[in-house]
C-alpha positions in Angstrom: 0.0 0.0 0.0 1.2 3.5 -0.8 2.0 5.8 2.1 2.8 9.5 1.9 4.8 11.6 4.3 2.4 14.5 5.3 4.7 16.2 7.7 8.1 16.4 9.1 9.3 18.9 11.8 12.4 19.5 13.9 11.9 20.2 17.6 12.8 23.7 18.8 16.1 22.4 20.3 16.9 20.4 17.1 17.3 17.1 19.0 14.1 15.4 17.8 12.1 15.0 14.6 8.5 14.1 14.3 7.0 12.6 11.1 3.5 11.8 10.0 2.2 9.9 7.1 -0.9 8.4 5.6 -1.9 5.0 7.0 0.9 5.0 9.5 1.8 5.9 13.0 3.1 9.4 13.7 6.7 8.8 14.8 9.2 10.5 17.0 12.9 10.3 16.1 16.2 11.2 17.7 17.8 13.7 15.3 21.3 12.8 16.3 21.1 9.0 15.9 18.2 8.6 13.5 16.6 6.0 15.8 13.0 6.0 16.7 11.9 7.2 20.1 9.2 4.9 21.7 5.9 6.7 21.8 2.2 6.1 21.3 1.3 9.0 19.0 -2.0 8.8 17.0 -2.0 7.7 13.4 -2.4 9.8 10.3 -1.2 13.1 11.8 0.6 15.9 9.9 2.6 17.0 13.0 4.6 19.9 14.2 6.2 20.8 17.5 4.7 23.4 19.7 7.3 26.1 20.9 8.2 24.3 24.1 9.1 21.1 22.3 7.3 19.1 24.9 4.2 18.4 22.7 3.1 18.4 19.2 0.0 19.5 17.3 -1.1 18.0 14.1 -4.1 17.7 11.7 -5.7 14.4 11.1 -6.3 14.3 7.4 -8.9 11.5 7.3 -11.0 12.7 10.3 -10.7 16.5 9.8 -9.5 17.0 13.3 -6.7 18.9 15.0 -4.9 17.0 17.8 -2.5 18.1 20.5 -0.4 15.4 22.1 2.2 15.2 25.0 5.6 13.8 24.2 6.9 11.2 24.3 3.8 9.5 25.7 1.5 10.5 22.9 -1.3 11.2 25.3 -3.9 13.4 23.6 -4.4 16.6 25.5 -6.9 18.2 23.2 -8.7 17.3 20.0 -11.4 19.2 18.0 -13.2 18.9 14.7 -11.6 21.4 12.3 -13.4 20.6 9.1 -16.5 18.6 8.0 -14.5 16.5 5.5 -10.9 15.6 5.0 -8.4 18.4 5.5 
């Protein structure tokens, strides 16, 4: 199945990268080693870091939602419908 990277962002400190793609888990990476950092982030996000670097915000393409998550736990702090269809 095809997958598309929808977002990639560096943390404000430059030590982490977050990626999101279609049909896949949003992933957190160590920018220095390139290794994944264990997390339970939601799927299908187009993520970016918030200014503190302690959380991310992303839009959920399929569900038309905006989601804010803590890092690295992936715990959803807030979520709201941003659009009636796909974003």
